[in-house]
N, C-alpha and C positions, 0 to 999 in steps of 0.2 A: 504492499499499499504506500504509495506518495507520498513524502511530507512536503508541508510547504516552508518558507522560509523559516518561519515562527515555530516550528515543529509541531503544527498541527496536519493531523491525516488527512489525504485527500482519497476518499474511496474513491475506486475508478467505475463509472457508471456503465463503461462498455462491458467491464466484468461482470456486474451485476448482472447484466441483461442475458449473459451468455450462460450464466450460473443457474442451477435450478434454486427455487427459495428454501433456504432453512429459515424458520421463524425465528430462530433462539440468535442467526447469524444477520439476519436482517434488522433486529432489535438494536445488535448491539454496533453495525453500520450506523444505523441511525443517529444512538447515541454520538458516537465521535464525530458524525457530519460536522465540517466546521458552518458557525454562524454566518451572516453576511459582515457584522465585527470581525470576523476572524478573518473572513476573507479579505475585509476593507486594511487589514493591518498588514497584513501580507502584502498585499497589489501598491499600497502608499510607499512601504521599504522598495519596491521592485522599481515604479515610475515616478514616484512624486523626490524621492531623497536628491537634494542636488538641485532641482529646478530652480526659476526664479519665483516661478507661481507654484512652489513647494506650498506656504502657507495656506495662500487660498485654496487649493485643490484638498490639501488635509481639511479644511474646516468645513468645506463644503461635502465631503463624502466623509470622513472621519469625524464629522460634526452631526450635522443637518441629516446625511441619508443612513446612517448607523443611530442617530437620535429616533427617528424614524423607524426603523427596517433593521435594525443591527443584532436585535433576539432572534431573528428569524432564520431558519435554516435556510441555505442557498437554494438547495432543491425544492424550497417552499415558493421562492420570488415568484409572484406572477407581471404581468406588465401592468395591472391596475394598482400593484402595491407601491410602483416604482413612480407611477403615474401622480399618483396622491400625495406623494412625499414632493415631488415635483411644483404640483399645484400650489401645495401649502406655502411651498420656499416664493413662487413666484406671486402671491399676493402680495407682497412686500418690496422682492427685489427680483424685477423679470430678469435681469442681465444675467444675475447668481444662478438662477435656476435653468436657465439656458446652459449654461457651466455645468449646473449639475447633472443636467440631463445626459450630456455629452460624455463627461465622466464616469455616468452609473452606467452606460453602454459600452463604455472604456474596462471598467471592474469586470462588468458580465460575459463580457469576453475574453477575457482573463481564465473566469472559472469554466468556460466551455474548453477553452484550449487546454485545459487541465484536466478536463475529462470529469470535474465537478458536476456539472449538468450537463444532460444530452442539446442542448438548443438556448441562446441567450433568447431570455422573455422581452426584451426592449431592442431587439434587432428588426431594425427600419423603423423603430417608432419614430414618427416625424414632432417638432416642434408643435405642428395644429393640431396635433391628439391631445396638446394640453390647452385647458380650459378654467377660466376665472371669471364667476358672476361680476359683470360688467366690464370685463377687458375684451376688446376685439381679439387683440390679438398679445395674451400675458407673456408672450418670453420676449414680445419686442422691447428693447431698452429706453426708456422716457429721456430725450435729449433734454437734461437741466439746463434753464436760459440766465439763470437769477445771476443778477450782477447787484454793487451796492451803492445807491446812489450818491450823490456829495455828501448828504447831512448823515450817511452810516459811516461812511469813509472819515470824515472827521469825528465822529464820537467815537469811534473804534479807535482809532488813533492817539486818542487825547485821553481815552476810560483805560485802555487794556492792561495798562502796567498796575492800575490802584481801583482794580474794581473786584476783587478777592481774586481773581486769578493766579499760578504761580507764574511772578514775576517771568522766570524762563519761556514758559509758555504763551505769555502776553507777548513777548520779546520774537520768539519763531512765529507768532501769527503775523507779527508788524511786517519781517524777514519774507516774509510768500508775498504780501501784499508790494513788497519795495522789489521783490526780485522776478516774481514771475512762474517761480521753478513750483514743483510739485512739493505739496504738504510732507508729503512723508521721506522726499528727498530733502528740504529744509531740517527738518526733525532729526535727521541723521548728519547732518554738518560737522566734518570732523578737522581741528584745525591740520591735521598734514593735506588736506585738501586745496590751504587757502595759499594763495603766494602773491604777497604785495594785495592790489585789487584784483587779481584773478581767481577766482572759486571753479575746481575742474571736478564735476560730479564723475566719478567711477562708475562707468559700466557696469559693473556687478550692483551698483546701488539703485538701476536706474531700472525700473521694472518693465517700463512700453517699451522699450529701445533697448539696443544691445552696440550701442555709440557711449562714448563720453561726452558729456556736456561741459564748455566754458563758460562760465556767468561771469560780467565785467563788476566790478562792486562798486555802488556808487560809494558817497562822502556818509548817506542817511546811511545806507548798508554796512559800514567797515562800522559806523557808530553803535549801531545796536550791535553789533559782533563785539566789542570793546566792552559794551554795558554786560553784557550775557555771560562775559569772562570775568570782570568784577564782581556780578554776582555770584561765580561759583566759588572766588577766591573766598568772598565772605562767607560763603556756605561750607569751606573746607574744614572750618571749625568744629564743624558739628559731626562730620564725616568720615570715616576713617580710612587710608587707603590714599594712594597719588591720585588726581584727576587724571581722566581715562584720555583726555584730548577733544572730547564732545563738545562742541559749541552751546548745545542744551544736554545738559548731561543729568540725569536722574540718578537715583539712589541705586547702588548699585553698580556704577560704574557705566554706566549702557546710557545711550540716547533716550529721550522722551521718545514714544512711540508715536505713531502716525495716529490712532485710535482716540490718543490724550485728548488731541487739540480740536476735534467736535467737541469732546466732553465737556471739554474746559467753556467753550462758547455755549454751548447748551445750558451750563448750569449758571452762567456770569450774562444772560441775552438782554436781560433789561437793563443789566447796570452798561452792558457796552451799547445801549440804545440801537438795536437792536429790533428793524420792523418786520410785522409779520407777514410779506406780500401774500398778495390774495391767493397767486398760484402755485407759488415755489413754498413759502413758508419762510423760516428764519434762515440767515445762509450761514454758511457753511465753510471750512477753510480752503474746499477746493474754489468756492466761489470768489475768492480774496484773488486766484491766480486769473480765475474769467474776467474780474474786474480790470486787473492789471494789463491783460491782453484787449478788452475794449478801451482801456485808453491809449494802449499806443495808437490803435487806428485814431484816437481823439485826436493825436499828437501828428498824424498825416504820414507815418510812418509806412512803408511799404509793405502790402501784407507779408509776403515773402520774408522779409526782415524781420516782423513782427512773430511771427512764427519758428524761426529758427531761435530769437532773443528769450522766448518761454519756454525753447528744448523741442519743438517739435521737429522733427525729420522732413528733409529733402522726399518727394513721391514721384513714381514713375521713371522716365527716362530721364529726367533732371538729376535724380540721385544716384543715376549711373555714370554720367559724363560732366554733372555741375561738383566739382569738388573744392570751389572756392568758400572758407569759412565766413566771409561778412565779417570781418572781427571790430574792425573800425565802424560798420554802421549798426551792429548790434552794442556797441559802445556808445554812440549818439542817441540810440532806441531806450537806452536803459537812463543816460541821463536828462532825455526830453520827459520821458516819463516822474523821474525826480522830480524835476519842477514843474509836471501837473500837478502831482501828489501835494508838496508842499503849497501849491497856491491853493487849492483844495482846504490842506489842516487848516491854513493861515483862514482859512471863511471867505477868499476872494472867488471873482469867477472864473474860472483855469481856459475858458473859449474866449476871452476877451484879449489873451496873451496874442499880440503880433507875431506873425508868423516867422519873421525876418528876427526878432528877438529870442525866439526858441533856440531857432536855428543857431544863432549865436550862441546861445547859454551852452549847448547842446557842446558845442565844439568847444568851449573854452577850458 
C-alpha cells in the first residue's frame, strides 16, 4: 500500500476493484483511507512549498476547503461538496473563490494520479456552475474603484500619527500614499533595500511580478523613513535583541504584516476621517496606492510612465523590445506627485498649480 509524503497510507482503488470483497479488509481499508485534510497536507507540501503564492494557496486549501470538507474521506467527496465550499467563499471573495476552485481541482487530480479515487469529482467543473444568490457571475472579481478625495487625504495625513494607531503602522500607510507601491511591499521594507534616494524592491518580495522595482524616494518619503527609524530606536529599550533592519519592525524582529495595515485603518477609521463611500465603503491601504496613481494622471504624467512608477510592468510586444527603464521620468513623476500631495495636505487646490511651475519643481 503506497505511502504519502506525510506517512498516510493510500489504498489503491484499482487493486480494490480487482480483488474479492472481504468485509473485514474493507472495513480496515476504510479506516485508513485519507481524509481531505490528509490529502491537502500532502499536496501542499509537494506543490505549494516555495512558491510566491504559497501562503495564499495554503489559506484557500489548508484553510477554507479543509474547514468545509476536511474531515470527509477523499473517496466520499462529491461534486456538490466542492461546489458548496466554493459558493460559500464566493459570497465574500469572488476572486479567491475562483482560485479555490482551481486549486481544489488540482488537489483532486493529485488524488486520482495516486489511485486514491477512480475519477476527479470536479473534473470539467466550470465557474458557471457556481451560483450565489443576487450575483450573476459570482466568480468574476469586482474591480474596486475607490480613491481618497482631497479632504480624506488631508485628514489621513494629519491624523494618522496621533489617532491611536501604532506609529509605525501610520508611517507605513503614509509611505504607501507617497510612493504608490503595494502595501505589503512597503510593510516589508528593509534598510538593505535602500541606497541613497533609491529603494530597490527585490523580485522575491513582489507577489504579482518577477522583476525588481526601483523606487525614487522623495524628501517626504525619506523623512517618513527617518521618523520610523527614530521610533524603532525609542522602542529598542523595551525590546530584546538587535534591530532586524526592517523599517517598520514589529515585535519578534519581523516586519509588520500586510494584514496589520487594513486592521489598523478599520479600528481607527473615525479618527482618520474616513468617509463611508456609498459604493465602496471605507478606504483600504490599497486604495492609497490607487489614489497615488490617479494623482499621477492629475499631474499630467504620461500613462506608461505612471504605470512604471507604481510598479506595473510593460505588456505585450513592448515588454519584449523596449528595455528602457525611464528612471529620470519616474523620478520626475514622484516629485510631481509629492508637490501635489503636499499642496492637498496644506489645504490648497492642487489643480490651481500652473503646469510650468509643476515641471520646474519636478526637475529641481
